[in-house]
NUMAR-270774 format. One record per atom (N, C-alpha, C): residue number from 0; x, z, y; atom name. Coordinates in steps of 0.1 Angstrom, whole numbers, plus 2048, in hexadecimal, padded with zeros to 3 digits. Last residue first. Layout:
% residues N
[NUM,[X,Z,Y],CA]
...
***
This chain:
% residues 124
[123,[390,415,B86],N]
[123,[38E,40F,B78],CA]
[123,[397,415,B6E],C]
[122,[380,42B,B9D],N]
[122,[38C,426,B97],CA]
[122,[38A,420,B89],C]
[121,[367,422,BB3],N]
[121,[36A,429,BA7],CA]
[121,[377,423,BA1],C]
[120,[367,424,BD6],N]
[120,[369,41B,BCA],CA]
[120,[36D,424,BBE],C]
[119,[34E,433,BE9],N]
[119,[35B,433,BE4],CA]
[119,[35C,429,BD8],C]
[118,[33B,437,C07],N]
[118,[33D,432,BFA],CA]
[118,[34C,433,BF6],C]
[117,[33C,440,C22],N]
[117,[332,446,C18],CA]
[117,[334,442,C0A],C]
[116,[35A,449,C31],N]
[116,[351,43F,C2D],CA]
[116,[348,445,C22],C]
[115,[36E,458,C3B],N]
[115,[361,45F,C3A],CA]
[115,[356,455,C36],C]
[114,[380,440,C4E],N]
[114,[380,44D,C46],CA]
[114,[372,453,C46],C]
[113,[370,41F,C4F],N]
[113,[378,42A,C55],CA]
[113,[377,437,C4C],C]
[112,[367,406,C4A],N]
[112,[36B,40E,C3F],CA]
[112,[374,41A,C44],C]
[111,[361,3F7,C61],N]
[111,[356,3FD,C5A],CA]
[111,[35A,406,C4E],C]
[110,[37A,3ED,C69],N]
[110,[371,3F4,C72],CA]
[110,[367,3FD,C6B],C]
[109,[384,3DF,C53],N]
[109,[38B,3EB,C58],CA]
[109,[383,3F3,C62],C]
[108,[372,3D4,C38],N]
[108,[372,3D4,C46],CA]
[108,[379,3E0,C4B],C]
[107,[36F,3D6,C1D],N]
[107,[379,3CC,C22],CA]
[107,[37A,3CC,C31],C]
[106,[35B,3E8,C19],N]
[106,[369,3ED,C17],CA]
[106,[373,3E3,C1B],C]
[105,[345,3D8,C1D],N]
[105,[349,3E2,C28],CA]
[105,[357,3E6,C26],C]
[104,[341,3CA,C06],N]
[104,[347,3C3,C11],CA]
[104,[34B,3CC,C1D],C]
[103,[335,3DD,BF7],N]
[103,[340,3D6,BF1],CA]
[103,[348,3CF,BFC],C]
[102,[31F,3E3,C07],N]
[102,[32A,3ED,C06],CA]
[102,[336,3E6,C00],C]
[101,[30F,3CC,C04],N]
[101,[315,3D0,C11],CA]
[101,[320,3D9,C10],C]
[100,[308,3CD,BE9],N]
[100,[30F,3C2,BEF],CA]
[100,[316,3C5,BFC],C]
[99,[2FB,3E6,BE8],N]
[99,[307,3E4,BE1],CA]
[99,[30F,3D8,BE6],C]
[98,[2E5,3E0,BFA],N]
[98,[2EE,3EA,BFD],CA]
[98,[2FC,3E9,BF5],C]
[97,[2D7,3CB,BEC],N]
[97,[2DD,3C8,BF8],CA]
[97,[2E8,3D3,BFC],C]
[96,[2E0,3CE,BC9],N]
[96,[2D6,3CE,BD4],CA]
[96,[2DE,3CC,BE1],C]
[95,[2E1,3D5,BA8],N]
[95,[2E6,3CB,BB2],CA]
[95,[2DC,3CA,BBD],C]
[94,[2D3,3EB,B9E],N]
[94,[2E2,3EA,B9D],CA]
[94,[2E7,3E0,BA7],C]
[93,[2B8,3F6,BB4],N]
[93,[2BE,3F0,BA9],CA]
[93,[2CD,3EF,BA9],C]
[92,[2AD,3F0,BD6],N]
[92,[2AD,3F7,BCA],CA]
[92,[2B4,3EF,BBF],C]
[91,[2AA,3E0,BED],N]
[91,[2B2,3EC,BEE],CA]
[91,[2B4,3F4,BE1],C]
[90,[299,3CC,BE7],N]
[90,[2A6,3C8,BEB],CA]
[90,[2AF,3D4,BED],C]
[89,[280,3D8,BE0],N]
[89,[289,3D2,BD6],CA]
[89,[297,3CF,BDA],C]
[88,[273,3E0,BF8],N]
[88,[27A,3EA,BF0],CA]
[88,[284,3E4,BE6],C]
[87,[264,3D1,C09],N]
[87,[272,3CE,C09],CA]
[87,[27A,3D7,BFF],C]
[86,[245,3C2,C11],N]
[86,[24D,3CA,C08],CA]
[86,[25B,3C7,C08],C]
[85,[23B,3C0,C33],N]
[85,[23F,3B9,C27],CA]
[85,[247,3C3,C1E],C]
[84,[235,3CC,C4C],N]
[84,[22E,3D1,C40],CA]
[84,[232,3CA,C33],C]
[83,[245,3C8,C61],N]
[83,[238,3C0,C61],CA]
[83,[230,3C3,C54],C]
[82,[25B,3D7,C5C],N]
[82,[252,3DB,C68],CA]
[82,[245,3D4,C67],C]
[81,[25B,3D9,C38],N]
[81,[261,3D5,C45],CA]
[81,[257,3DA,C50],C]
[80,[25D,3F5,C21],N]
[80,[255,3E9,C27],CA]
[80,[25C,3E6,C34],C]
[79,[26E,408,C1A],N]
[79,[268,400,C0F],CA]
[79,[260,3F4,C14],C]
[78,[28B,409,C30],N]
[78,[27D,40D,C2C],CA]
[78,[278,403,C21],C]
[77,[2A3,3FF,C38],N]
[77,[2A3,409,C2D],CA]
[77,[295,40D,C29],C]
[76,[298,3F9,C59],N]
[76,[2A4,3F8,C50],CA]
[76,[2A3,403,C45],C]
[75,[286,3FA,C6D],N]
[75,[281,3FA,C60],CA]
[75,[28C,3F9,C55],C]
[74,[296,3F9,C85],N]
[74,[28C,404,C83],CA]
[74,[285,404,C75],C]
[73,[2A5,3E1,C83],N]
[73,[2AC,3EE,C82],CA]
[73,[2A2,3FA,C7F],C]
[72,[292,3CB,C6D],N]
[72,[297,3CF,C7A],CA]
[72,[29E,3DD,C78],C]
[71,[290,3B1,C58],N]
[71,[292,3BF,C58],CA]
[71,[299,3C3,C65],C]
[70,[27A,39A,C4C],N]
[70,[282,39D,C58],CA]
[70,[284,3AC,C59],C]
[69,[279,386,C30],N]
[69,[277,393,C35],CA]
[69,[280,395,C41],C]
[68,[26C,364,C2F],N]
[68,[277,36E,C32],CA]
[68,[272,37C,C34],C]
[67,[255,359,C23],N]
[67,[261,352,C25],CA]
[67,[26D,35B,C27],C]
[66,[23C,35E,C10],N]
[66,[245,367,C17],CA]
[66,[252,35F,C18],C]
[65,[22F,34A,C01],N]
[65,[22A,34D,C0F],CA]
[65,[233,357,C16],C]
[64,[23B,349,BE8],N]
[64,[23F,33F,BF2],CA]
[64,[23A,342,C00],C]
[63,[248,367,BDA],N]
[63,[23C,35F,BDE],CA]
[63,[240,355,BE9],C]
[62,[26A,362,BCC],N]
[62,[25E,36A,BD1],CA]
[62,[253,361,BD5],C]
[61,[282,359,BC6],N]
[61,[277,357,BBC],CA]
[61,[26B,35E,BC0],C]
[60,[294,35F,BD9],N]
[60,[294,351,BD4],CA]
[60,[289,34E,BCB],C]
[59,[28C,371,BF5],N]
[59,[28C,371,BE6],CA]
[59,[28C,362,BE2],C]
[58,[29E,379,C12],N]
[58,[294,370,C0B],CA]
[58,[297,371,BFC],C]
[57,[2A3,389,C32],N]
[57,[2A5,388,C23],CA]
[57,[29A,380,C1D],C]
[56,[2B4,390,C4E],N]
[56,[2AA,387,C49],CA]
[56,[2AD,386,C3A],C]
[55,[2B8,3A9,C65],N]
[55,[2BD,3A4,C58],CA]
[55,[2B2,39D,C51],C]
[54,[2B9,3A3,C88],N]
[54,[2B2,3A7,C7C],CA]
[54,[2BB,3A3,C70],C]
[53,[2BB,3A7,CAB],N]
[53,[2C2,3A6,C9F],CA]
[53,[2B9,3AB,C93],C]
[52,[2A8,395,CC3],N]
[52,[2A9,3A1,CBB],CA]
[52,[2B1,39E,CAE],C]
[51,[2A4,37D,CD0],N]
[51,[2B1,384,CD3],CA]
[51,[2B2,391,CCB],C]
[50,[281,37F,CD2],N]
[50,[28D,377,CD4],CA]
[50,[299,37F,CD7],C]
[49,[269,38B,CCE],N]
[49,[275,391,CC7],CA]
[49,[282,389,CC9],C]
[48,[256,37C,CDA],N]
[48,[259,389,CE0],CA]
[48,[265,390,CDA],C]
[47,[263,35B,CD1],N]
[47,[258,365,CD4],CA]
[47,[25E,371,CDB],C]
[46,[281,354,CBE],N]
[46,[274,351,CC5],CA]
[46,[26C,35D,CC8],C]
[45,[297,35C,CB0],N]
[45,[299,352,CB9],CA]
[45,[28C,34E,CC1],C]
[44,[2AA,378,CA4],N]
[44,[29D,372,CA6],CA]
[44,[29E,368,CB1],C]
[43,[2C7,375,C92],N]
[43,[2C2,379,C9F],CA]
[43,[2B5,371,CA1],C]
[42,[2D4,382,C73],N]
[42,[2CC,378,C7A],CA]
[42,[2C8,37D,C88],C]
[41,[2E6,385,C56],N]
[41,[2E4,38A,C63],CA]
[41,[2DE,37F,C6B],C]
[40,[2D5,381,C36],N]
[40,[2DE,37D,C40],CA]
[40,[2DB,384,C4D],C]
[39,[2D0,37F,C13],N]
[39,[2CD,386,C1F],CA]
[39,[2D8,382,C29],C]
[38,[2BF,376,BF5],N]
[38,[2CA,374,BFE],CA]
[38,[2C6,37A,C0B],C]
[37,[2B7,37E,BD3],N]
[37,[2B5,37F,BE1],CA]
[37,[2C2,37A,BE9],C]
[36,[2A6,37B,BB4],N]
[36,[2B2,377,BBC],CA]
[36,[2AF,377,BCB],C]
[35,[29A,391,B9D],N]
[35,[297,389,BA9],CA]
[35,[2A4,387,BB1],C]
[34,[29E,3A2,B88],N]
[34,[2A2,394,B86],CA]
[34,[29F,38B,B93],C]
[33,[299,3BC,B8B],N]
[33,[28E,3B4,B85],CA]
[33,[291,3A6,B84],C]
[32,[2B0,3C6,B97],N]
[32,[2AE,3C9,B89],CA]
[32,[2A3,3C1,B83],C]
[31,[2B9,3AA,BAD],N]
[31,[2B4,3B7,BAA],CA]
[31,[2B3,3B9,B9B],C]
[30,[2D6,39A,BB7],N]
[30,[2CB,399,BAE],CA]
[30,[2C6,3A7,BAB],C]
[29,[2E3,38B,BD6],N]
[29,[2E3,395,BCC],CA]
[29,[2D6,394,BC3],C]
[28,[2F6,381,BF1],N]
[28,[2EE,37C,BE5],CA]
[28,[2EF,387,BDB],C]
[27,[2F9,37F,C14],N]
[27,[2F9,387,C08],CA]
[27,[2F1,380,BFD],C]
[26,[30A,365,C27],N]
[26,[2FE,36D,C23],CA]
[26,[300,374,C16],C]
[25,[321,37E,C35],N]
[25,[314,379,C2F],CA]
[25,[314,36A,C2D],C]
[24,[336,38A,C42],N]
[24,[338,386,C34],CA]
[24,[32C,37F,C2E],C]
[23,[32E,38F,C5D],N]
[23,[33C,38B,C5A],CA]
[23,[33D,385,C4C],C]
[22,[313,394,C5C],N]
[22,[318,38A,C65],CA]
[22,[326,385,C62],C]
[21,[313,3A9,C49],N]
[21,[30D,39D,C46],CA]
[21,[311,391,C4F],C]
[20,[321,3BC,C59],N]
[20,[326,3B8,C4C],CA]
[20,[320,3AB,C48],C]
[19,[30E,3BF,C6E],N]
[19,[31C,3BA,C71],CA]
[19,[323,3B5,C64],C]
[18,[2F8,3C9,C61],N]
[18,[2F7,3BD,C68],CA]
[18,[305,3B7,C6A],C]
[17,[302,3E2,C57],N]
[17,[2FD,3D8,C4E],CA]
[17,[2FD,3CA,C55],C]
[16,[307,3EF,C70],N]
[16,[312,3ED,C66],CA]
[16,[30E,3E1,C5D],C]
[15,[2ED,3F0,C7A],N]
[15,[2F7,3E9,C81],CA]
[15,[303,3E6,C78],C]
[14,[2DF,400,C68],N]
[14,[2DB,3F2,C69],CA]
[14,[2E6,3EA,C70],C]
[13,[2F7,414,C55],N]
[13,[2EE,412,C60],CA]
[13,[2EA,403,C61],C]
[12,[2F6,41B,C32],N]
[12,[2FC,414,C3E],CA]
[12,[2F2,413,C49],C]
[11,[2E5,429,C21],N]
[11,[2F4,42D,C21],CA]
[11,[2FB,426,C2D],C]
[10,[2C5,433,C2D],N]
[10,[2CE,429,C27],CA]
[10,[2DD,42D,C29],C]
[9,[2CE,451,C20],N]
[9,[2C9,444,C1D],CA]
[9,[2C2,43F,C29],C]
[8,[2EC,466,C1D],N]
[8,[2E0,462,C23],CA]
[8,[2DB,454,C1E],C]
[7,[2FA,477,C00],N]
[7,[2FB,46D,C0A],CA]
[7,[2ED,469,C10],C]
[6,[2F8,487,BEA],N]
[6,[2F7,48D,BF7],CA]
[6,[2F7,484,C02],C]
[5,[2FD,477,BD4],N]
[5,[2EF,47A,BD7],CA]
[5,[2ED,481,BE4],C]
[4,[315,45D,BDA],N]
[4,[312,46B,BD8],CA]
[4,[303,46E,BDB],C]
[3,[317,43E,BCB],N]
[3,[313,446,BD7],CA]
[3,[310,454,BD3],C]
[2,[32F,425,BC1],N]
[2,[325,42F,BBE],CA]
[2,[322,437,BCB],C]
[1,[33A,406,BB4],N]
[1,[336,40E,BC0],CA]
[1,[32D,419,BBC],C]
[0,[354,3FD,B9F],N]
[0,[346,400,BA1],CA]
[0,[344,409,BAD],C]
***
């Protein structure tokens, strides 16, 4: 089980770390405490004035059909709402969430699991 010390900053991973983990290991699949299934992936915007911008693109499998994806940019990473105002809190909270998925895979990466990592594995 992964645990976080209360002294650790939030979010526990930088946007760049999360993006690279998703790029290498994604897409992420997780279920929130409310039973909503999500998937998230590293994505590069392809159109308009945001062409070429790295984002984390997340989608609920059971959410409102008018919200196709949440686009999470570096400047709204970890916030309850995305830059465009869409609610995003559910993907960060609960037992199974995007952070726990990312941290489970972070420990597999020699670059991202350097000494002083924010998370530790609990011994069984």
